[in-house]
C-alpha positions in Angstrom: -12.2 4.8 13.8 -16.0 5.1 13.6 -17.9 1.9 12.8 -19.6 3.2 9.6 -16.1 4.1 8.2 -14.8 0.6 8.9 -17.9 -0.9 7.2 -17.4 1.2 4.1 -13.8 0.2 3.9 -14.4 -3.5 4.5 -17.0 -3.7 1.7 -14.9 -1.8 -0.7 -14.3 -3.7 -3.9 -10.5 -3.6 -3.4 -10.2 -4.6 0.2 -10.7 -8.3 -0.2 -8.1 -8.7 -3.0 -5.6 -6.7 -0.9 -6.2 -9.0 2.1 -6.0 -12.0 -0.2 -2.6 -10.9 -1.6 -1.2 -10.3 1.9 -2.6 -13.6 3.2 -1.1 -15.5 0.3 2.4 -14.3 0.8 2.1 -14.7 4.5 1.1 -18.3 4.1 4.2 -18.8 1.9 6.2 -17.3 4.7 7.6 -14.6 2.4 6.7 -11.8 4.8 6.6 -11.3 8.6 4.3 -8.9 10.4 6.2 -6.2 12.2 9.4 -6.9 10.2 8.7 -6.9 6.5 8.3 -3.5 4.7 5.7 -3.8 1.9 6.4 -1.8 -1.3 3.8 -1.4 -3.9 3.1 0.9 -6.9 -0.4 1.8 -7.8 -2.3 4.7 -9.1 -5.8 3.5 -8.2 -8.2 2.7 -5.4 -6.3 -0.4 -4.4 -3.8 1.9 -2.5 -6.3 2.7 0.2 -7.2 -0.9 0.7 -3.5 -1.9 0.9 -2.9 0.8 3.4 -5.8 -0.4 5.5 -4.8 -4.1 5.4 -1.2 -3.3 6.1 -2.3 -1.4 9.2 -4.5 -4.2 10.4 -1.7 -6.8 9.9 1.0 -4.6 11.4 3.1 -4.0 8.3 4.9 -0.9 7.3 3.9 -0.1 3.8 5.5 2.2 1.2 2.9 3.1 -1.5 4.3 4.7 -4.6 1.9 6.6 -6.8 1.3 9.7 -8.9 1.7 13.2 -7.4 -1.8 14.2 -8.4 -3.3 12.0 -5.7 -6.2 14.0 -4.1 -5.7 15.4 -0.6 -8.6 13.2 0.7 -6.9 10.0 -0.5 -3.6 11.1 0.9 -5.2 11.9 4.3 -6.9 8.5 4.4 -3.7 6.5 3.6 -1.7 8.6 6.0 -4.3 7.9 8.8 -3.4 4.2 8.4 0.3 4.9 8.9 1.3 4.6 5.2 4.5 6.1 3.8 3.4 7.8 0.6 6.0 8.3 -2.1 5.2 10.2 -5.2 6.8 9.6 -8.6 7.5 12.2 -11.3 4.1 12.7 -13.1 5.9 13.3 -16.4 7.2 9.8 -16.4 3.7 8.3 -16.1 3.3 4.8 -14.6 6.7 3.7 -15.9 8.3 6.2 -13.4 6.1 4.9 -10.6 7.1 1.3 -11.3 10.8 2.2 -11.5 10.7 4.1 -8.2 9.0 1.1 -6.5 11.7 -1.3 -7.7 14.4 1.1 -6.6 12.9 1.2 -3.1 12.5 -2.5 -3.1 16.2 -3.0 -3.8 17.3 -0.4 -1.2 14.9 -1.1 1.7 16.0 -3.9 4.1 13.4 -6.6 4.6 11.2 -5.3 1.8 8.8 -7.3 -0.3 6.5 -6.3 -3.1 2.9 -7.6 -3.3 
């Protein structure tokens, strides 16, 4: 990845909170790099930062969001190795949250941020 891209991602408003959330649950020994699958529902910019931090910390991450996500955002998250899952847009955020909890229950070694 080119340096200017890394710099733009690092200074992104959402990157530091994403890192802080992951560090917090790591310190509590609730997740293990390379083993735990992270599951999160979000419709905003935080998804890209979560995907970036998960890639840096060697976590598989399932991000559940709306199907109207732009192709550019999809490409960015996929470049970090993210598994993107789209919820039914007619069910709004409620459908996204339900899908995330369903995946959490049915995915071995899964944890939600």
